[in-house]
Every structure is written in structure tokens, then in C-alpha cells.
All heavy atoms as TSV, in Angstrom:
chain	resi	resn	atom	element	x	y	z
A	1	MET	N	N	0.844	-1.177	0.000
A	1	MET	CA	C	0.000	0.000	0.000
A	1	MET	C	C	0.893	1.246	0.000
A	1	MET	O	O	1.764	1.410	0.831
A	1	MET	CB	C	-0.903	-0.011	1.236
A	1	MET	CG	C	-1.788	1.185	1.328
A	1	MET	SD	S	-3.123	0.962	2.491
A	1	MET	CE	C	-2.419	1.692	3.933
A	2	ALA	N	N	0.683	2.138	-0.952
A	2	ALA	CA	C	1.468	3.363	-1.066
A	2	ALA	C	C	0.922	4.416	-0.120
A	2	ALA	O	O	-0.287	4.574	0.028
A	2	ALA	CB	C	1.423	3.874	-2.494
A	3	LYS	N	N	1.832	5.108	0.531
A	3	LYS	CA	C	1.444	6.206	1.414
A	3	LYS	C	C	1.987	7.496	0.821
A	3	LYS	O	O	3.068	7.525	0.250
A	3	LYS	CB	C	2.014	6.006	2.810
A	3	LYS	CG	C	1.452	4.786	3.513
A	3	LYS	CD	C	2.010	4.682	4.894
A	3	LYS	CE	C	1.453	3.446	5.589
A	3	LYS	NZ	N	1.933	3.318	6.956
A	4	THR	N	N	1.246	8.557	0.947
A	4	THR	CA	C	1.687	9.847	0.434
A	4	THR	C	C	1.619	10.894	1.522
A	4	THR	O	O	0.870	10.769	2.483
A	4	THR	CB	C	0.819	10.307	-0.751
A	4	THR	OG1	O	-0.525	10.451	-0.298
A	4	THR	CG2	C	0.875	9.323	-1.909
A	5	VAL	N	N	2.438	11.915	1.346
A	5	VAL	CA	C	2.458	13.041	2.269
A	5	VAL	C	C	2.417	14.303	1.428
A	5	VAL	O	O	3.127	14.422	0.431
A	5	VAL	CB	C	3.739	13.038	3.133
A	5	VAL	CG1	C	3.809	14.264	4.006
A	5	VAL	CG2	C	3.829	11.768	3.950
A	6	THR	N	N	1.609	15.228	1.825
A	6	THR	CA	C	1.524	16.496	1.131
A	6	THR	C	C	2.403	17.506	1.863
A	6	THR	O	O	2.298	17.657	3.080
A	6	THR	CB	C	0.078	17.010	1.087
A	6	THR	OG1	O	-0.737	16.024	0.458
A	6	THR	CG2	C	-0.027	18.314	0.338
A	7	ILE	N	N	3.281	18.171	1.091
A	7	ILE	CA	C	4.179	19.172	1.669
A	7	ILE	C	C	3.847	20.510	1.021
A	7	ILE	O	O	3.817	20.609	-0.207
A	7	ILE	CB	C	5.658	18.828	1.396
A	7	ILE	CG1	C	6.007	17.481	2.013
A	7	ILE	CG2	C	6.572	19.922	1.930
A	7	ILE	CD1	C	7.407	17.009	1.679
A	8	PRO	N	N	3.613	21.524	1.826
A	8	PRO	CA	C	3.342	22.842	1.245
A	8	PRO	C	C	4.518	23.303	0.378
A	8	PRO	O	O	5.681	23.074	0.719
A	8	PRO	CB	C	3.176	23.756	2.463
A	8	PRO	CG	C	2.852	22.825	3.594
A	8	PRO	CD	C	3.543	21.540	3.288
A	9	GLU	N	N	4.215	23.931	-0.740
A	9	GLU	CA	C	5.241	24.354	-1.684
A	9	GLU	C	C	6.271	25.277	-1.017
A	9	GLU	O	O	7.470	25.163	-1.268
A	9	GLU	CB	C	4.587	25.079	-2.861
A	9	GLU	CG	C	5.556	25.433	-3.964
A	9	GLU	CD	C	4.856	26.039	-5.161
A	9	GLU	OE1	O	3.668	25.760	-5.385
A	9	GLU	OE2	O	5.529	26.807	-5.865
A	10	GLU	N	N	5.825	26.179	-0.175
A	10	GLU	CA	C	6.746	27.110	0.497
A	10	GLU	C	C	7.730	26.363	1.394
A	10	GLU	O	O	8.919	26.695	1.437
A	10	GLU	CB	C	5.955	28.139	1.321
A	10	GLU	CG	C	6.792	29.276	1.855
A	10	GLU	CD	C	7.387	30.138	0.744
A	10	GLU	OE1	O	6.786	30.254	-0.335
A	10	GLU	OE2	O	8.476	30.691	0.971
A	11	LEU	N	N	7.269	25.333	2.091
A	11	LEU	CA	C	8.156	24.524	2.933
A	11	LEU	C	C	9.175	23.790	2.072
A	11	LEU	O	O	10.361	23.739	2.412
A	11	LEU	CB	C	7.349	23.520	3.758
A	11	LEU	CG	C	8.150	22.526	4.595
A	11	LEU	CD1	C	9.072	23.249	5.579
A	11	LEU	CD2	C	7.227	21.570	5.319
A	12	LEU	N	N	8.744	23.267	0.949
A	12	LEU	CA	C	9.654	22.566	0.041
A	12	LEU	C	C	10.742	23.513	-0.471
A	12	LEU	O	O	11.923	23.162	-0.511
A	12	LEU	CB	C	8.874	21.963	-1.125
A	12	LEU	CG	C	9.659	21.077	-2.069
A	12	LEU	CD1	C	10.282	19.901	-1.331
A	12	LEU	CD2	C	8.761	20.591	-3.191
A	13	LYS	N	N	10.347	24.735	-0.826
A	13	LYS	CA	C	11.325	25.733	-1.268
A	13	LYS	C	C	12.311	26.055	-0.146
A	13	LYS	O	O	13.514	26.156	-0.381
A	13	LYS	CB	C	10.623	27.012	-1.718
A	13	LYS	CG	C	9.930	26.891	-3.045
A	13	LYS	CD	C	9.244	28.211	-3.402
A	13	LYS	CE	C	8.451	28.085	-4.679
A	13	LYS	NZ	N	7.740	29.349	-5.001
A	14	ASP	N	N	11.810	26.236	1.073
A	14	ASP	CA	C	12.678	26.535	2.216
A	14	ASP	C	C	13.671	25.402	2.463
A	14	ASP	O	O	14.843	25.648	2.755
A	14	ASP	CB	C	11.855	26.781	3.479
A	14	ASP	CG	C	11.095	28.097	3.441
A	14	ASP	OD1	O	11.395	28.942	2.566
A	14	ASP	OD2	O	10.191	28.276	4.286
A	15	LEU	N	N	13.212	24.171	2.358
A	15	LEU	CA	C	14.099	23.021	2.546
A	15	LEU	C	C	15.176	22.985	1.475
A	15	LEU	O	O	16.345	22.723	1.752
A	15	LEU	CB	C	13.293	21.719	2.528
A	15	LEU	CG	C	12.389	21.481	3.733
A	15	LEU	CD1	C	11.488	20.280	3.473
A	15	LEU	CD2	C	13.209	21.272	4.992
A	16	TYR	N	N	14.795	23.270	0.246
A	16	TYR	CA	C	15.744	23.276	-0.868
A	16	TYR	C	C	16.815	24.346	-0.663
A	16	TYR	O	O	18.008	24.091	-0.802
A	16	TYR	CB	C	14.992	23.497	-2.182
A	16	TYR	CG	C	15.903	23.504	-3.384
A	16	TYR	CD1	C	16.344	22.316	-3.945
A	16	TYR	CD2	C	16.333	24.700	-3.947
A	16	TYR	CE1	C	17.181	22.309	-5.046
A	16	TYR	CE2	C	17.176	24.703	-5.047
A	16	TYR	CZ	C	17.600	23.510	-5.586
A	16	TYR	OH	O	18.429	23.510	-6.663
A	17	VAL	N	N	16.387	25.549	-0.317
A	17	VAL	CA	C	17.330	26.652	-0.092
A	17	VAL	C	C	18.235	26.327	1.097
A	17	VAL	O	O	19.452	26.558	1.054
A	17	VAL	CB	C	16.573	27.981	0.124
A	17	VAL	CG1	C	17.507	29.077	0.617
A	17	VAL	CG2	C	15.880	28.409	-1.161
A	18	GLY	N	N	17.665	25.780	2.145
A	18	GLY	CA	C	18.454	25.415	3.321
A	18	GLY	C	C	19.505	24.371	2.995
A	18	GLY	O	O	20.657	24.462	3.438
A	19	LEU	N	N	19.136	23.382	2.198
A	19	LEU	CA	C	20.084	22.349	1.802
A	19	LEU	C	C	21.213	22.941	0.959
A	19	LEU	O	O	22.384	22.593	1.127
A	19	LEU	CB	C	19.373	21.242	1.019
A	19	LEU	CG	C	20.241	20.084	0.537
A	19	LEU	CD1	C	20.937	19.400	1.713
A	19	LEU	CD2	C	19.401	19.084	-0.225
A	20	ALA	N	N	20.881	23.865	0.081
A	20	ALA	CA	C	21.908	24.522	-0.745
A	20	ALA	C	C	22.880	25.293	0.134
A	20	ALA	O	O	24.094	25.279	-0.096
A	20	ALA	CB	C	21.252	25.449	-1.760
A	21	ARG	N	N	22.379	25.939	1.174
A	21	ARG	CA	C	23.261	26.690	2.091
A	21	ARG	C	C	24.181	25.746	2.859
A	21	ARG	O	O	25.358	26.034	3.039
A	21	ARG	CB	C	22.423	27.517	3.057
A	21	ARG	CG	C	21.764	28.701	2.410
A	21	ARG	CD	C	20.975	29.516	3.391
A	21	ARG	NE	N	20.341	30.632	2.735
A	21	ARG	CZ	C	19.245	31.213	3.170
A	21	ARG	NH1	N	18.666	30.794	4.283
A	21	ARG	NH2	N	18.725	32.218	2.522
A	22	VAL	N	N	23.637	24.631	3.305
A	22	VAL	CA	C	24.461	23.649	4.011
A	22	VAL	C	C	25.555	23.131	3.084
A	22	VAL	O	O	26.716	22.997	3.491
A	22	VAL	CB	C	23.595	22.483	4.547
A	22	VAL	CG1	C	24.458	21.331	5.025
A	22	VAL	CG2	C	22.694	22.971	5.680
A	23	GLU	N	N	25.220	22.875	1.836
A	23	GLU	CA	C	26.201	22.399	0.872
A	23	GLU	C	C	27.324	23.424	0.680
A	23	GLU	O	O	28.494	23.070	0.605
A	23	GLU	CB	C	25.530	22.103	-0.469
A	23	GLU	CG	C	26.494	21.555	-1.500
A	23	GLU	CD	C	25.832	21.318	-2.840
A	23	GLU	OE1	O	24.754	21.875	-3.101
A	23	GLU	OE2	O	26.434	20.581	-3.631
A	24	GLU	N	N	26.965	24.706	0.623
A	24	GLU	CA	C	27.968	25.756	0.480
A	24	GLU	C	C	28.899	25.799	1.685
A	24	GLU	O	O	30.114	25.952	1.533
A	24	GLU	CB	C	27.292	27.114	0.304
A	24	GLU	CG	C	26.591	27.287	-1.024
A	24	GLU	CD	C	25.799	28.578	-1.108
A	24	GLU	OE1	O	25.874	29.398	-0.172
A	24	GLU	OE2	O	25.105	28.762	-2.121
A	25	VAL	N	N	28.337	25.665	2.864
A	25	VAL	CA	C	29.153	25.676	4.084
A	25	VAL	C	C	30.101	24.479	4.091
A	25	VAL	O	O	31.290	24.616	4.394
A	25	VAL	CB	C	28.258	25.677	5.344
A	25	VAL	CG1	C	29.077	25.423	6.602
A	25	VAL	CG2	C	27.502	26.996	5.463
A	26	LEU	N	N	29.598	23.310	3.734
A	26	LEU	CA	C	30.449	22.121	3.705
A	26	LEU	C	C	31.565	22.249	2.673
A	26	LEU	O	O	32.704	21.865	2.935
A	26	LEU	CB	C	29.606	20.876	3.416
A	26	LEU	CG	C	28.668	20.448	4.543
A	26	LEU	CD1	C	27.785	19.289	4.083
A	26	LEU	CD2	C	29.441	20.074	5.788
A	27	ALA	N	N	31.260	22.819	1.515
A	27	ALA	CA	C	32.293	23.019	0.494
A	27	ALA	C	C	33.351	23.993	0.986
A	27	ALA	O	O	34.552	23.790	0.760
A	27	ALA	CB	C	31.658	23.526	-0.798
A	28	THR	N	N	32.928	25.036	1.688
A	28	THR	CA	C	33.879	26.006	2.241
A	28	THR	C	C	34.756	25.351	3.295
A	28	THR	O	O	35.983	25.537	3.296
A	28	THR	CB	C	33.134	27.208	2.849
A	28	THR	OG1	O	32.356	27.831	1.822
A	28	THR	CG2	C	34.106	28.216	3.445
A	29	LEU	N	N	34.162	24.581	4.169
A	29	LEU	CA	C	34.943	23.892	5.202
A	29	LEU	C	C	35.937	22.922	4.583
A	29	LEU	O	O	37.091	22.819	5.030
A	29	LEU	CB	C	34.013	23.152	6.169
A	29	LEU	CG	C	33.177	24.047	7.082
A	29	LEU	CD1	C	32.189	23.198	7.871
A	29	LEU	CD2	C	34.058	24.858	8.003
A	30	GLU	N	N	35.508	22.223	3.544
A	30	GLU	CA	C	36.404	21.290	2.857
A	30	GLU	C	C	37.597	22.034	2.262
A	30	GLU	O	O	38.741	21.588	2.371
A	30	GLU	CB	C	35.645	20.546	1.764
A	30	GLU	CG	C	36.480	19.529	1.031
A	30	GLU	CD	C	35.692	18.788	-0.040
A	30	GLU	OE1	O	34.537	19.160	-0.329
A	30	GLU	OE2	O	36.253	17.834	-0.600
A	31	GLU	N	N	37.327	23.186	1.655
A	31	GLU	CA	C	38.404	23.984	1.054
A	31	GLU	C	C	39.357	24.503	2.132
A	31	GLU	O	O	40.569	24.512	1.959
A	31	GLU	CB	C	37.802	25.150	0.259
A	31	GLU	CG	C	38.778	25.924	-0.557
A	31	GLU	CD	C	39.255	25.208	-1.812
A	31	GLU	OE1	O	38.786	24.108	-2.129
A	31	GLU	OE2	O	40.138	25.765	-2.477
A	32	LEU	N	N	38.813	24.921	3.267
A	32	LEU	CA	C	39.645	25.442	4.354
A	32	LEU	C	C	40.486	24.352	5.010
A	32	LEU	O	O	41.559	24.631	5.550
A	32	LEU	CB	C	38.774	26.141	5.396
A	32	LEU	CG	C	38.125	27.446	4.943
A	32	LEU	CD1	C	37.125	27.925	5.992
A	32	LEU	CD2	C	39.166	28.513	4.657
A	33	MET	N	N	40.015	23.120	4.977
A	33	MET	CA	C	40.762	22.009	5.577
A	33	MET	C	C	41.913	21.553	4.688
A	33	MET	O	O	42.842	20.913	5.149
A	33	MET	CB	C	39.821	20.832	5.841
A	33	MET	CG	C	38.876	21.091	6.987
A	33	MET	SD	S	37.612	19.823	7.246
A	33	MET	CE	C	38.363	18.323	6.789
A	34	ASP	N	N	41.872	21.921	3.406
A	34	ASP	CA	C	42.888	21.520	2.456
A	34	ASP	C	C	43.969	22.603	2.400
A	34	ASP	O	O	43.676	23.772	2.172
A	34	ASP	CB	C	42.242	21.349	1.075
A	34	ASP	CG	C	43.232	20.974	0.002
A	34	ASP	OD1	O	43.961	19.979	0.190
A	34	ASP	OD2	O	43.280	21.683	-1.019
A	35	ARG	N	N	45.211	22.229	2.600
A	35	ARG	CA	C	46.306	23.204	2.624
A	35	ARG	C	C	46.387	23.987	1.311
A	35	ARG	O	O	46.525	25.203	1.314
A	35	ARG	CB	C	47.633	22.503	2.889
A	35	ARG	CG	C	48.803	23.465	2.946
A	35	ARG	CD	C	50.027	22.784	3.425
A	35	ARG	NE	N	49.732	22.368	4.797
A	35	ARG	CZ	C	50.619	21.966	5.671
A	35	ARG	NH1	N	51.873	21.913	5.346
A	35	ARG	NH2	N	50.273	21.597	6.875
A	36	GLU	N	N	46.311	23.288	0.178
A	36	GLU	CA	C	46.373	23.969	-1.115
A	36	GLU	C	C	45.156	24.882	-1.308
A	36	GLU	O	O	45.278	25.979	-1.859
A	36	GLU	CB	C	46.459	22.956	-2.246
A	36	GLU	CG	C	47.770	22.200	-2.275
A	36	GLU	CD	C	47.785	21.084	-3.313
A	36	GLU	OE1	O	46.785	20.928	-4.048
A	36	GLU	OE2	O	48.801	20.376	-3.381
A	37	GLY	N	N	44.011	24.438	-0.857
A	37	GLY	CA	C	42.808	25.251	-0.955
A	37	GLY	C	C	42.931	26.525	-0.146
A	37	GLY	O	O	42.532	27.610	-0.586
A	38	LEU	N	N	43.486	26.406	1.039
A	38	LEU	CA	C	43.678	27.572	1.897
A	38	LEU	C	C	44.646	28.558	1.248
A	38	LEU	O	O	44.438	29.772	1.302
A	38	LEU	CB	C	44.193	27.129	3.273
A	38	LEU	CG	C	44.179	28.160	4.373
A	38	LEU	CD1	C	42.809	28.781	4.550
A	38	LEU	CD2	C	44.647	27.541	5.682
A	39	GLU	N	N	45.676	28.044	0.620
A	39	GLU	CA	C	46.617	28.917	-0.091
A	39	GLU	C	C	45.928	29.635	-1.250
A	39	GLU	O	O	46.190	30.813	-1.494
A	39	GLU	CB	C	47.829	28.125	-0.587
A	39	GLU	CG	C	48.804	27.767	0.506
A	39	GLU	CD	C	49.351	28.989	1.234
A	39	GLU	OE1	O	49.723	29.976	0.583
A	39	GLU	OE2	O	49.399	28.958	2.477
A	40	ARG	N	N	45.055	28.924	-1.977
A	40	ARG	CA	C	44.317	29.561	-3.074
A	40	ARG	C	C	43.451	30.702	-2.546
A	40	ARG	O	O	43.371	31.773	-3.151
A	40	ARG	CB	C	43.441	28.540	-3.801
A	40	ARG	CG	C	44.184	27.623	-4.733
A	40	ARG	CD	C	43.219	26.813	-5.591
A	40	ARG	NE	N	42.360	25.929	-4.813
A	40	ARG	CZ	C	42.659	24.673	-4.503
A	40	ARG	NH1	N	43.795	24.143	-4.910
A	40	ARG	NH2	N	41.823	23.933	-3.814
A	41	ILE	N	N	42.817	30.466	-1.408
A	41	ILE	CA	C	41.963	31.499	-0.807
A	41	ILE	C	C	42.802	32.707	-0.407
A	41	ILE	O	O	42.448	33.853	-0.687
A	41	ILE	CB	C	41.197	30.932	0.405
A	41	ILE	CG1	C	40.150	29.925	-0.066
A	41	ILE	CG2	C	40.533	32.056	1.197
A	41	ILE	CD1	C	39.504	29.137	1.049
A	42	ARG	N	N	43.925	32.464	0.236
A	42	ARG	CA	C	44.792	33.570	0.659
A	42	ARG	C	C	45.293	34.371	-0.542
A	42	ARG	O	O	45.322	35.602	-0.521
A	42	ARG	CB	C	45.959	33.041	1.472
A	42	ARG	CG	C	45.545	32.582	2.855
A	42	ARG	CD	C	46.723	32.089	3.645
A	42	ARG	NE	N	46.297	31.707	4.990
A	42	ARG	CZ	C	46.798	30.702	5.669
A	42	ARG	NH1	N	47.778	29.968	5.155
A	42	ARG	NH2	N	46.360	30.414	6.875
A	43	LYS	N	N	45.691	33.674	-1.597
A	43	LYS	CA	C	46.172	34.346	-2.806
A	43	LYS	C	C	45.052	35.178	-3.427
A	43	LYS	O	O	45.268	36.332	-3.833
A	43	LYS	CB	C	46.689	33.322	-3.811
A	43	LYS	CG	C	47.224	33.945	-5.074
A	43	LYS	CD	C	47.719	32.899	-6.051
A	43	LYS	CE	C	48.173	33.572	-7.341
A	43	LYS	NZ	N	48.479	32.627	-8.385
A	44	ALA	N	N	43.860	34.612	-3.503
A	44	ALA	CA	C	42.719	35.327	-4.087
A	44	ALA	C	C	42.372	36.558	-3.261
A	44	ALA	O	O	42.063	37.627	-3.823
A	44	ALA	CB	C	41.514	34.397	-4.191
A	45	GLU	N	N	42.418	36.443	-1.942
A	45	GLU	CA	C	42.136	37.602	-1.086
A	45	GLU	C	C	43.161	38.704	-1.305
A	45	GLU	O	O	42.814	39.891	-1.365
A	45	GLU	CB	C	42.112	37.189	0.387
A	45	GLU	CG	C	40.890	36.387	0.766
A	45	GLU	CD	C	40.934	35.892	2.202
A	45	GLU	OE1	O	42.034	35.800	2.789
A	45	GLU	OE2	O	39.860	35.598	2.744
A	46	GLU	N	N	44.425	38.341	-1.431
A	46	GLU	CA	C	45.477	39.324	-1.670
A	46	GLU	C	C	45.291	39.997	-3.024
A	46	GLU	O	O	45.403	41.220	-3.138
A	46	GLU	CB	C	46.857	38.664	-1.588
A	46	GLU	CG	C	48.008	39.635	-1.752
A	46	GLU	CD	C	48.039	40.719	-0.689
A	46	GLU	OE1	O	47.596	40.478	0.459
A	46	GLU	OE2	O	48.510	41.829	-1.011
A	47	GLU	N	N	44.974	39.227	-4.051
A	47	GLU	CA	C	44.726	39.794	-5.370
A	47	GLU	C	C	43.524	40.743	-5.331
A	47	GLU	O	O	43.526	41.798	-5.968
A	47	GLU	CB	C	44.499	38.690	-6.396
A	47	GLU	CG	C	45.756	37.911	-6.728
A	47	GLU	CD	C	45.490	36.719	-7.626
A	47	GLU	OE1	O	44.313	36.412	-7.910
A	47	GLU	OE2	O	46.486	36.088	-8.050
A	48	TYR	N	N	42.514	40.379	-4.563
A	48	TYR	CA	C	41.336	41.237	-4.432
A	48	TYR	C	C	41.711	42.564	-3.768
A	48	TYR	O	O	41.312	43.631	-4.225
A	48	TYR	CB	C	40.245	40.517	-3.632
A	48	TYR	CG	C	39.005	41.345	-3.449
A	48	TYR	CD1	C	38.076	41.456	-4.473
A	48	TYR	CD2	C	38.766	42.012	-2.253
A	48	TYR	CE1	C	36.935	42.224	-4.317
A	48	TYR	CE2	C	37.628	42.781	-2.087
A	48	TYR	CZ	C	36.719	42.884	-3.121
A	48	TYR	OH	O	35.592	43.654	-2.963
A	49	ARG	N	N	42.480	42.496	-2.691
A	49	ARG	CA	C	42.905	43.717	-1.993
A	49	ARG	C	C	43.726	44.623	-2.915
A	49	ARG	O	O	43.644	45.843	-2.820
A	49	ARG	CB	C	43.724	43.373	-0.753
A	49	ARG	CG	C	42.892	43.003	0.455
A	49	ARG	CD	C	43.730	42.989	1.714
A	49	ARG	NE	N	44.625	41.838	1.780
A	49	ARG	CZ	C	44.279	40.633	2.180
A	49	ARG	NH1	N	43.049	40.393	2.549
A	49	ARG	NH2	N	45.158	39.649	2.208
A	50	GLN	N	N	44.507	44.026	-3.797
A	50	GLN	CA	C	45.348	44.794	-4.708
A	50	GLN	C	C	44.598	45.249	-5.959
A	50	GLN	O	O	45.162	45.941	-6.801
A	50	GLN	CB	C	46.568	43.964	-5.124
A	50	GLN	CG	C	47.505	43.661	-3.979
A	50	GLN	CD	C	48.627	42.720	-4.394
A	50	GLN	OE1	O	48.725	42.296	-5.545
A	50	GLN	NE2	N	49.479	42.384	-3.437
A	51	GLY	N	N	43.336	44.853	-6.074
A	51	GLY	CA	C	42.534	45.246	-7.228
A	51	GLY	C	C	42.849	44.446	-8.483
A	51	GLY	O	O	42.513	44.860	-9.590
A	52	LYS	N	N	43.485	43.301	-8.319
A	52	LYS	CA	C	43.849	42.459	-9.464
A	52	LYS	C	C	42.738	41.460	-9.769
A	52	LYS	O	O	42.902	40.258	-9.622
A	52	LYS	CB	C	45.151	41.707	-9.179
A	52	LYS	CG	C	46.345	42.596	-8.992
A	52	LYS	CD	C	47.575	41.766	-8.692
A	52	LYS	CE	C	48.792	42.623	-8.491
A	52	LYS	NZ	N	49.968	41.814	-8.151
A	53	PHE	N	N	41.599	41.983	-10.176
A	53	PHE	CA	C	40.480	41.107	-10.525
A	53	PHE	C	C	39.655	41.792	-11.595
A	53	PHE	O	O	39.767	42.988	-11.809
A	53	PHE	CB	C	39.626	40.793	-9.294
A	53	PHE	CG	C	38.946	42.005	-8.708
A	53	PHE	CD1	C	37.660	42.341	-9.086
A	53	PHE	CD2	C	39.590	42.808	-7.779
A	53	PHE	CE1	C	37.027	43.447	-8.566
A	53	PHE	CE2	C	38.975	43.913	-7.250
A	53	PHE	CZ	C	37.689	44.241	-7.638
A	54	GLU	N	N	38.863	41.016	-12.292
A	54	GLU	CA	C	37.973	41.554	-13.308
A	54	GLU	C	C	36.559	41.096	-13.017
A	54	GLU	O	O	36.344	39.978	-12.545
A	54	GLU	CB	C	38.395	41.085	-14.701
A	54	GLU	CG	C	39.751	41.619	-15.099
A	54	GLU	CD	C	39.941	41.644	-16.596
A	54	GLU	OE1	O	38.939	41.835	-17.319
A	54	GLU	OE2	O	41.083	41.472	-17.015
A	55	THR	N	N	35.612	41.955	-13.308
A	55	THR	CA	C	34.204	41.637	-13.121
A	55	THR	C	C	33.604	41.297	-14.480
A	55	THR	O	O	33.868	41.979	-15.463
A	55	THR	CB	C	33.462	42.849	-12.514
A	55	THR	OG1	O	34.111	43.206	-11.296
A	55	THR	CG2	C	32.015	42.514	-12.238
A	56	VAL	N	N	32.827	40.235	-14.526
A	56	VAL	CA	C	32.178	39.819	-15.772
A	56	VAL	C	C	30.668	39.808	-15.594
A	56	VAL	O	O	30.164	39.710	-14.484
A	56	VAL	CB	C	32.662	38.431	-16.237
A	56	VAL	CG1	C	34.145	38.444	-16.529
A	56	VAL	CG2	C	32.345	37.371	-15.208
A	57	ARG	N	N	29.981	39.904	-16.732
A	57	ARG	CA	C	28.517	39.926	-16.692
A	57	ARG	C	C	27.893	38.605	-17.090
A	57	ARG	O	O	26.745	38.333	-16.776
A	57	ARG	CB	C	27.996	41.026	-17.609
A	57	ARG	CG	C	28.354	42.404	-17.115
A	57	ARG	CD	C	27.648	43.469	-17.941
A	57	ARG	NE	N	28.122	44.772	-17.499
A	57	ARG	CZ	C	28.746	45.635	-18.264
A	57	ARG	NH1	N	28.949	45.364	-19.530
A	57	ARG	NH2	N	29.150	46.783	-17.788
A	58	ASN	N	N	28.659	37.773	-17.811
A	58	ASN	CA	C	28.088	36.504	-18.259
A	58	ASN	C	C	29.200	35.494	-18.519
A	58	ASN	O	O	30.386	35.828	-18.486
A	58	ASN	CB	C	27.223	36.708	-19.509
A	58	ASN	CG	C	28.005	37.323	-20.647
A	58	ASN	OD1	O	29.099	36.875	-20.980
A	58	ASN	ND2	N	27.450	38.372	-21.247
A	59	SER	N	N	28.814	34.274	-18.809
A	59	SER	CA	C	29.785	33.194	-19.000
A	59	SER	C	C	30.646	33.403	-20.238
A	59	SER	O	O	31.792	32.962	-20.277
A	59	SER	CB	C	29.077	31.845	-19.073
A	59	SER	OG	O	28.179	31.816	-20.173
A	60	GLY	N	N	30.135	34.105	-21.229
A	60	GLY	CA	C	30.927	34.387	-22.415
A	60	GLY	C	C	32.153	35.224	-22.086
A	60	GLY	O	O	33.230	35.016	-22.635
A	61	GLU	N	N	31.986	36.183	-21.187
A	61	GLU	CA	C	33.100	37.008	-20.772
A	61	GLU	C	C	34.124	36.184	-19.984
A	61	GLU	O	O	35.327	36.424	-20.102
A	61	GLU	CB	C	32.621	38.189	-19.941
A	61	GLU	CG	C	31.836	39.221	-20.744
A	61	GLU	CD	C	31.412	40.404	-19.914
A	61	GLU	OE1	O	32.034	40.687	-18.880
A	61	GLU	OE2	O	30.437	41.073	-20.319
A	62	ILE	N	N	33.662	35.221	-19.225
A	62	ILE	CA	C	34.570	34.353	-18.485
A	62	ILE	C	C	35.413	33.540	-19.473
A	62	ILE	O	O	36.634	33.450	-19.330
A	62	ILE	CB	C	33.808	33.401	-17.537
A	62	ILE	CG1	C	33.133	34.202	-16.435
A	62	ILE	CG2	C	34.737	32.353	-16.942
A	62	ILE	CD1	C	32.197	33.382	-15.570
A	63	GLU	N	N	34.764	32.971	-20.465
A	63	GLU	CA	C	35.481	32.186	-21.476
A	63	GLU	C	C	36.530	33.036	-22.189
A	63	GLU	O	O	37.630	32.599	-22.444
A	63	GLU	CB	C	34.491	31.583	-22.469
A	63	GLU	CG	C	33.617	30.499	-21.860
A	63	GLU	CD	C	32.552	30.000	-22.802
A	63	GLU	OE1	O	32.582	30.351	-24.005
A	63	GLU	OE2	O	31.664	29.273	-22.340
A	64	ARG	N	N	36.169	34.288	-22.508
A	64	ARG	CA	C	37.103	35.192	-23.182
A	64	ARG	C	C	38.323	35.455	-22.303
A	64	ARG	O	O	39.461	35.386	-22.763
A	64	ARG	CB	C	36.404	36.515	-23.520
A	64	ARG	CG	C	37.323	37.535	-24.192
A	64	ARG	CD	C	36.650	38.876	-24.383
A	64	ARG	NE	N	36.111	39.458	-23.170
A	64	ARG	CZ	C	36.836	40.107	-22.243
A	64	ARG	NH1	N	38.135	40.225	-22.380
A	64	ARG	NH2	N	36.257	40.619	-21.179
A	65	LEU	N	N	38.096	35.723	-21.022
A	65	LEU	CA	C	39.207	35.995	-20.107
A	65	LEU	C	C	40.112	34.778	-19.935
A	65	LEU	O	O	41.341	34.902	-19.862
A	65	LEU	CB	C	38.686	36.441	-18.742
A	65	LEU	CG	C	38.137	37.860	-18.672
A	65	LEU	CD1	C	37.474	38.106	-17.329
A	65	LEU	CD2	C	39.222	38.885	-18.926
A	66	LEU	N	N	39.518	33.607	-19.860
A	66	LEU	CA	C	40.309	32.396	-19.656
A	66	LEU	C	C	41.145	32.044	-20.884
A	66	LEU	O	O	42.196	31.423	-20.764
A	66	LEU	CB	C	39.394	31.227	-19.287
A	66	LEU	CG	C	38.753	31.310	-17.914
A	66	LEU	CD1	C	37.773	30.157	-17.719
A	66	LEU	CD2	C	39.783	31.322	-16.815
A	67	SER	N	N	40.684	32.454	-22.059
A	67	SER	CA	C	41.425	32.115	-23.275
A	67	SER	C	C	42.541	33.114	-23.570
A	67	SER	O	O	43.346	32.881	-24.461
A	67	SER	CB	C	40.464	32.057	-24.463
A	67	SER	OG	O	39.925	33.329	-24.738
A	68	GLU	N	N	42.601	34.207	-22.842
A	68	GLU	CA	C	43.658	35.218	-23.067
A	68	GLU	C	C	44.987	34.752	-22.539
A	68	GLU	O	O	45.153	34.039	-21.645
A	68	GLU	CB	C	43.273	36.545	-22.390
A	68	GLU	CG	C	42.110	37.216	-23.063
A	68	GLU	CD	C	41.716	38.530	-22.376
A	68	GLU	OE1	O	42.259	38.862	-21.310
A	68	GLU	OE2	O	40.848	39.200	-22.923
């Protein structure tokens, strides 16, 4: 016999967003636990402070920058 449960759409959206946030936190923690990852973060922060970054509006601009 199949059983079903009805979940309000707003609750489902909240659960989805919450899960995405947890995933982001776990990915950040994983990067911080990795020595090379931590070095990448430190380098990126230094480049940001020095203004050595570019802002893009879409993926096409990213592809252009990476191919230079």
C-alpha cells in the first residue's frame, strides 16, 4: 500500500534553499581544511585587496578571459 504526504510548496522551497546553504558551508569547510585550498583562498584575497580582478557579466566574458 502506497502512502503519500503532502508538503506545502513554500516549505519545500525553504528546505531546498536550506540544503543549498548547508552544501555551500560544507564546500567552504572542505576547502579550508585543504592546505592547497587555503593557499588559493589567501592568494585570491590578496589579489582582491590589490585590485587584481575583473568583473564579468556573463559566461561568455569568463570564457574570453580564460582564453587570453
